[in-house]
N, C-alpha and C positions, 0 to 999 in steps of 0.2 A: 553307351559313353565309353570312350578309349581311356586307357589309364594315364595318357598323357593329358588329355581333357580332364578329367577328374583333378588332376594334380595341380593343374592351373585355375581351378574352379574350387578350391578349398574352402573359403569363406562365404560363399554364395547360398549355401544350403544349411540346414540345421544339423546339429549333431546326431539326431536321431535317423536323419534321411542320408547322411553321408556314407558312400560306398567307399571304403579304404581300398588301397592299391593290392593289397592281398586279401580277399574277400574272407568274410567270417567262416564260411564253409569250406576254405581250402586249407589244408594242412601240410606244411611243407618244414624241412628242418629247421630250428630255431634256438633252443637253450641248449646247445651241442658243446661238448668237451673243446673242439677247436674254438669256437667263438668264446668261451670262457676263458682259456688260456689266453688267448691273444687281447681280450679285453683287461685281464688281469695284469699282463705285463704291460700294457699301455697306461694303465691307470698308475702303475708306479712310476713308469717313465714321465707322463705328463705332470704327475703330483710332485716329483723332485724338481723338474724343470720350472712350474710355475711358482714352487717353494722359492726357488733362487731369483726368478724375475721380479716377484712380488716384493721381497725384501730388499733387491736392489732398486727396481723403479718405481715402487709402491702401487703396483698394478697388475693383474694378472689377466691372463688372455683365455677366452674359451676353448675347451679341448674338443668340443663336440664334432666340429667340422673336420678339422684335420684327423682327429681320431676314425672318423667315419670313413675318410678318402683312405687313412692308411691301412685300415683293417679290409676293406675293399682291394686294396693293392695286393695284401697278403693273401686273401681268399680266392681271389680271381686271377690275379697276376701270377702270384707264386705256386699256391696250392692248386689253381685250375679247377676250383669249385667253390661253393658257399651259396647261400641265399640271401635274399634283402634283410630277412628277418635275423639272421645269424649276425649280420653286420650292425643291425639295430642292438642286437645283445651287447655286441662289442664295444659300439661306441659309447652307450649306456654305461657300462663299467669304468670304460676310461674317464669318460667327463667327470663320473661322481669322484674320481681321484682327484682330479683339479679342483673341484668344489670344496673337498674337505683340507686340501692343502691350502687354499685363500683363506678359508676361516681360521686354520691355525696361524698363520703368517701374520695376520691381521692383529693378533691378540697375545698368543704365547710368548713370543719373545720379549714382552714387558717383564715377566718373571725373571729373564736372564739379565736384563737391565737393572733389576733391583737385586741381583746377586744371589737369587733363589732359583737357580735353574732346576727345573724339573728332570727326574730320570727320564730313561726312554719309556720305560713302561707306563709312567704317568701319563705322557703325552701319547702314548698308544691309546690308552684308556680314555682319554678326553676326545681324541679324534674319532674313536670308536663310537662312544656313546652319543656325541654332538651330531655325527653324520647320520647315525641311525635314527636318532631322533627326528630328524629333518626328514627323513625318508617316511617313517611311519606316519608322522602327523599329517603327510600331506596324501596318503593313500586314501582315507575317507572321503577327501575333497574331490577326488579324481572324477568321478562322475558328474558332478556338478559344473566344476571349472573347466575341465577338459570337454565332455560331450554336451551337457546341456548348454554351455556358454561357448560353445565351438565358434558360433558366427560373431560373438562380440569379442572374444579373446584370441588374438592372432598366435600369441607366444612365437615371437619373431625368429629366435634361434632354432627352436624346435621345428618350426615349418620350413626354415632355410636346410635344415640338417635333413628333413624329410625328402626335399627337392633333390639334395645331393645324393641321397640313397636311391632315389627313384633312377635318377640319371646313370648312376653307378650300373645299377642293374640293367639298363639299357644298352650298356657298351662303353660308357666313358668314365673315368674317374678322377683324373687329375692328380693320381697318386704320383706318378714322374715328378710333378713339378714339386710336390710337399718333399719326397724324399730329396731331390736335389737341392731343395732350400736346406734341409737337414744337413746335407753332406758339406754345404758351403759353409753355414753357419758354424758346425763343429770345426771344420778345419782351419777357417779364419781364426776362430779361438783358440785353437791349438797353437798354431803358428805365433800368435801374440801373446796370448797368456802363459803356455807353458815354455815355448822356445825363445821368446823375448825378441822376436826378430823385427818387431816396431812396438810402440808404446801405446798402452790402451788408453791413458790419460793425458793426451798433449794439451798443455795450456799455456797462456802466456799471460804474464802481469801487466796491467794498463799504466804505462810511463805518467807519471805525475799525478797518479790517482791512487793513493797507498790503500791496500785493503782490497782494491777490486781486482779482477782477473776475469779472463774469457778461456774456455775450454771447451773440449768434446770428449766424451765417453764414446770412442770409435768402434760401438759394438754392432754387429750385426742384428741382435736382439731389439736395439732401440730404434734402429731403422725400421724393422718389421713394425713393432709397437706404434710407431708414429704413423705409418701408412695405414695402418688398420683404424686407429681412433680418429684418423682425420685431419685436416689442417686447424681447424678451429679450435678443436680441444689442445692439439699440439703446440700452438702458438700462444694460447692462453698460459699453459703451463711455463713456457719460455719466457712469456712476460713477467711471471712471479718470480722467475730465477733472476731476471734482469733486474727486476725492483731490489732484490736481496744483494746480489753481487755487484751491481753498479750505483746503488744510491744507498742502501742502508748499511753496509760493511763499510763503503769510504767515510760515511758520517760517522760512524763508531770510531774508524781509526783516526779521523781528523780531532774529533771532540777528545779522545783519549790519548792522544799522541804527547801532551806534557804531563800525565798522570805517572807517579811513582808507586800507586799503591793499586792492587788488583780490585776489579768491580765484581760484585757478586753477580754470578756463580762461578766464574772464572777465577783461579788461583794465581794467575801470571798478569804483570800489568799490560795494558791493551798496547803500549808502545812498544812490548816485545813480541806481539803477535804477529803472524803472518796471516793470509787470508782464509786458511783451512782452519786455523786457531779460531779467528772470529766467527766462521760457520758453526764450528762445534760447539762454542760456548754461549754464543748470544743468537745467532740466526735460527738455530734449530728451535729455541724457545718462542722465538717470534712466529716461525712458521707453523709450530703447533698449535699455537693460540689462533692463528688463521684458520687450519684445518679444522680446530674444533667448532669453531663459529660457523665454517663451511658445511659442517656435519650437520649441526643444528639447524641452519637455513634449509638444507637438503630435507631434514625431517619434518621441520615445522611445513614447508610447502606440500609434503608428501602427506600430512596428517588428514586432509579430506579423502585422500584415496586410501590411506590406512583404514581410517573408520568405516568408510563406506565398505570397503574390501572385505574387512572382518565382518561387518553386519551380512553382507551377500553372501559370504562364504558359510557363515553359520546358518542363514536361511537354506541355503542350498543342501547343508549337512542335514538340517532337521526334515528337510522334505524327502530326502534319499536321492533324488537326482537320478541320472541316468537314463537310459533308455527304456529301461522297465524289463528287459530279457536279460537277465543273468546267466541264462545257458549259452549265449552265444561266445563262442572263444574270445572274441574281442572284447568282452565285457566283463571277463572274470578277474576279480581282485584277490589279493591275498587275504586269507580268512581274519576276520574281526578278531576272534580269539587270539591269532597271533600276534596281531598289531596290540591289543591289551596287555598282553602278557611281557611284550616287549618294552611298552611304555613303562610297566611296573618295574620292571627288572632296570633300566634306566633310573628311576627314581631312587631305588633302593640303593644302586651304585653311587649315585651323588651323595645320597645321605648318609651311606655308612662307610664309605672308603676313606680313611683318614687321608691319603695323599692327595685327596682332592679339595680338602681344607673348606667343606661347606657346611656339613651337618644337615639335619632333617630341614631347618629352614632354608638352606641354599638348595636342597634338592627340589622343594615346592618351588622355589623361584626359577630354577631351570625349566620346570615344566610348565609353569604358568606363562613366562616370557616367551618361553619356546614355542607354546601352541599358539600365543597371540601373534608372534612375529613371523612364524614361519605360514601361518595361515594368511597374513597380509603380503608376505613375499611371495607365495604362491599366485596370487591375484596379480601384483603389481608386475611381476615378469610377464604375465600373459598380455599386459597392455603395454610395457614399455620396453621389454626385453631385460635380460640379465644384466647385460653391459650398464644399465642406467638404475639398476636396483640399489636404493639408497642402504647396504648391508652396513657401512660405517657409521651412517648416521642413526640407524637404528641400535646398533651396538653400544654408539655413545650414549644414547638416551637411556638403554636398559643400565649401562655400567652407572650413570649418575644417579638413577633411581634407586638401584640396589646398593651403592656405597653410601647415600642418605639413609636409607632404611637400616642398612648394617651399622651405620655409626649411631645412630638414634638407639640401636638395641644393645650399645655398647661394645660392638667390635672394633677396636681402634689398633692403631700401630701396624706392623706388618702382618698381624692374625688378620685384621680387616681387610687390608689389600689383597691379600692371598685370596681370601674368600670370594670378594667382588670380583677379581680378575677370572678366577675360575669359572665363576657363573656366567660372567659375560663372555668368556671364551667358547663354552657349550652353546649359548645362546648363538653367537656368531657363527659358528660351524653351522647349527641347524638352518639357520636362515639361509646361508649361502649353499647349503644342501636341498633345502626346499626348492629354493629357485632352479636349480639345475635338475631335480626331480620332475618339476613341473614341465620343464621344457622336454626333457626326454619322453615323458609320459605322452606329451602332445605328439611327438615324432611317431611314439609308437601307435598312436590313434590314427594317424593320418597314413601310415605303410600298412596298418593291418596286423600289428604285433599283438602278442598276448599279454594284458598288463599284468598278471601276477608273475610273469615270467620276467618281465622288464623290472619290476619291483624287488625280486630276487637279485636280480644281477646289478642292480644300483646298491644293495647290501654288501655284494660282493666285492663293488667297486670300493666302497668306505673301507671294508677289511683290507683291500689291497694297500689303500693309501695309509691307513692307520698303521700297517706293520712296518712302514718304512719312513714315516714322516718325523719321527722322535728322532731316529739316527741323523737324518738329512739336517735337522734344525741343530742338534748337538755338533755335529761335524762342521756346519757353516759358521757356527758362533766360533768353534775354538780355531777354525782358519783364519777367519776375518774379523770377528766380532761384532755383534748388533749394534746399531746406531752410529756404526762408524761409515766414512767415505766409500768404503767398499760396499756395505750393506747398510743402507741409511734406515730400514725398517719404519718408514713414517708412521703408519697406521699403528703399530705396535708401542711407538714411541709416545704417540699421542693418547693411546689408551693407559699408558703407565702413567702420563701426566694428570689425566682426568681423574682417576683412581687415587694416587698420592695427593691431588690437590683437594678432593673432597674427605678424605680420611683422616689426613695430618696437616695440610697446609704448607708443606713446605717446598714452595715452588717461587722461582723468580717472576711473581705475579704481574711486575711491570712490564716485562719482556712479553709474557703471554697476553697481557691486556692491549700491547701495540700491535701485535699479529692480530688480535680480534677485531681493532679498531680498522686496520686496513683492509680486513675481510668486508667489515661493514660497508666502507667505501667502494669496494669491489661490487657488492650487491647493489648500492644506490646507483653505480655507473652502469647496471645491467650485464656485468662480465660475470661468467660461470665462475661462482666463488670457490668451488671446492676444487676445481683444477688449477685456478690461479693459486690458492693455498697451498697446494700440494706443491706448485712449482715454487712458491717462495721457499717452502722446506727443504727441497731436494737441492743438489749441486747443480750450479748451470751447466756443468759438463754434460751432466745426464739429458737435461732438457734441450739443450743444443741439438744433440744427437736424435732425439725423438722428434723436434721441431724439422729437421732434416727429412724425416719421412714422411711427416707431414705435407711438407714442399713438395715431395714426389706425387702425393696424391692430389694437390692443388694443381700442379703441372698438368696431369693428365686429365683433369676436369677441363681446363682451358684449351688443351691440343684436341682431344676428341670430342666432336661435335655430334656424333651420331649416338643416340640415347642407348641403343640396344648394344653398340660396340663398346661405349663406356662400363656398361653393366657387366659385360663378359670379360672385358679386359681387367676391370678392378676385381672381379672374381679370382681371375687369374694371379693378380697382383696379392691378393689375401692368402691364397694357397702357399705361393712363394714365400709371403712374410710369416705365415704360420710356420714353415719350416726353418727358415732362418731362426726364428725365435725359439724354437725346439731345439735345434742344434747347438746353437750358442749357449743356452741355458743348460742343456745337459751336459755340453763340456765345462760350463762353469762348476758344474757338481763335480765332475771329474779332476778338474784343477784345484777345487777345495778339497778334496780327498788327498790331492799330491801333497799340497801344504800341510794338511794334517799328519800326514805319514813321513813327512821332511824329505820329500822327493823333489829335486831340483835339476832341470835338465835346459835351464835358461843360457842361451848363447849370449844374452846381454849385448845386444848391437847398439852401436852410438850413431853409426851412420854419419861420422865425421860432423858431430854437433849439431846435424840436422835432423835429429830423431823424431821431433815433434812435426817437422814440415812433411817428413816421409810418412809417418802415421796419418796424418791429414790427407795426404794424397791417396794412400790407399784406401782410406773410408770413402772419399769421393769417387775413386773408381769402381768401388762397390756400389754406390749407390746410383751411379750413371748405368752401370749393367743392370741393376735392379729395373730402372725406367725404362732402358731399352728393350729388355725383355718383355715388358708389360705392353709396350707401345707396338711390338713387332711380331709377337708371337702369332701362329697361323690360327685363325678364328674356326677354319673349316676342319680342324681336327677333333673338334667337339660335336658336329654336326652329324 
């Protein structure tokens, strides 16, 4: 059987019978200094980019395939060398950097929102401990989930990445597309954000409807996000924003127009508020209530899968799993002694480092919840993929349980809040990291990489991301502030509301209850609740841009009738979109650093009072160019 035939026949054989692309008896360069350096740099790059994107848009994008494509481009296109296993190591390191960043930005900014900003060393420790826990707890499950369950658990991202790596090894990479997207995204963002040639947030108030407005965040990253997540999710998020900005905000403005006293939690009368004030003081709480209930619905729906996954994973762990031949290169895992030592060190650090605010009880909770949810996460992503992994829902569930337990034990006020959030943050990071680890180990299994080398690579990626994530969050908060229209940080705001609500109850519960009720209505109507609720929370400007990307994806499905052509052109679009996201987000970090340092090179263009119209025109041109490329690029270049 040829390598191509094996690649297309992944799931039709058992794990014990599967022959990887690089057979077990073949030894080629793998864990090399070049691969480690490339992966380390990419882990930092994608970690910073996803931190910015997640805080702004409320979602992160997997770095697995873009990192694989970029590493191939560097190794084969620039260095004129490199093996498929070196590429596998590099992309594993890079993708773990993105996973750590996702776990951090979902939770840690809540500490900033409370006015208890952790120092950089504390954030580095949190990222390092949570990320390492997610990797270590997954390793004993590898033989069962990846090998024994090979024909049952496809691990979509891991399988897709393996296909990309094999195609790259056979001559095609797509690196030019990704690098072009990075250049376009970064250049566009610089001209707009640094030089001020056009406006990032064109908006128009709705005449005769006080409190309502429509606008666009004309960002390449949002266009790319919308294309990747597709029209259904993109339009659902936009519908949530439309409800907030065209219905709820005008209602608040209408009924509050005659009031002379402020309505809690605002300190300014509603009659004196513009649409951004209404969003900041009222809609964010309504949206947060909706996101909380959406997360709980997601968790409840996943409970059967969660418990069955946990039971099946434990069963496989006790049976040992695997092929039974531990002498094969492709079956060698990290020694169990190192895993146990690592887990003990993580527990001791959580229990006795004062800056983590946990104590022994908190350390026990981290290990217990981490073990449960990382085990669950590892199996769930095998079934439905990392993008659908209910990380937020599992983290909310953890925070509620932890907060209730801590309050029952007498931990109240800021002491209880800090302890609960710190525990939840480490569990969240470990959940995200376990899902990523599972996908990468699936890729390694399919291409024939050595497991223990991949596992060390993943830990290197954790170290790389942990080294810069604290500085990144501190700098972004100083430049823009979390919870603002520039960086809405929806998940972190939600986590802060959950913990604060349980520990001390000082929330505008009426607003939270309204959002929760809207989410229940959405669930009854069969709408994707979490996407709709996140749309309610985020500004309409952001979701309008994401919806534009979803529209481009929809147009492609309507225009291209041939299924094979649609698949290949969509893959090209995803590579271009990934480049736009990476370039835009990285330049966003650079611009935040410029703000942080007080550097201003803006030309502050006015365009004769037509600034908003010019901005929209440039964004439309970008969208048309994106669609044209996807529809017209030559398919035979990959043959």
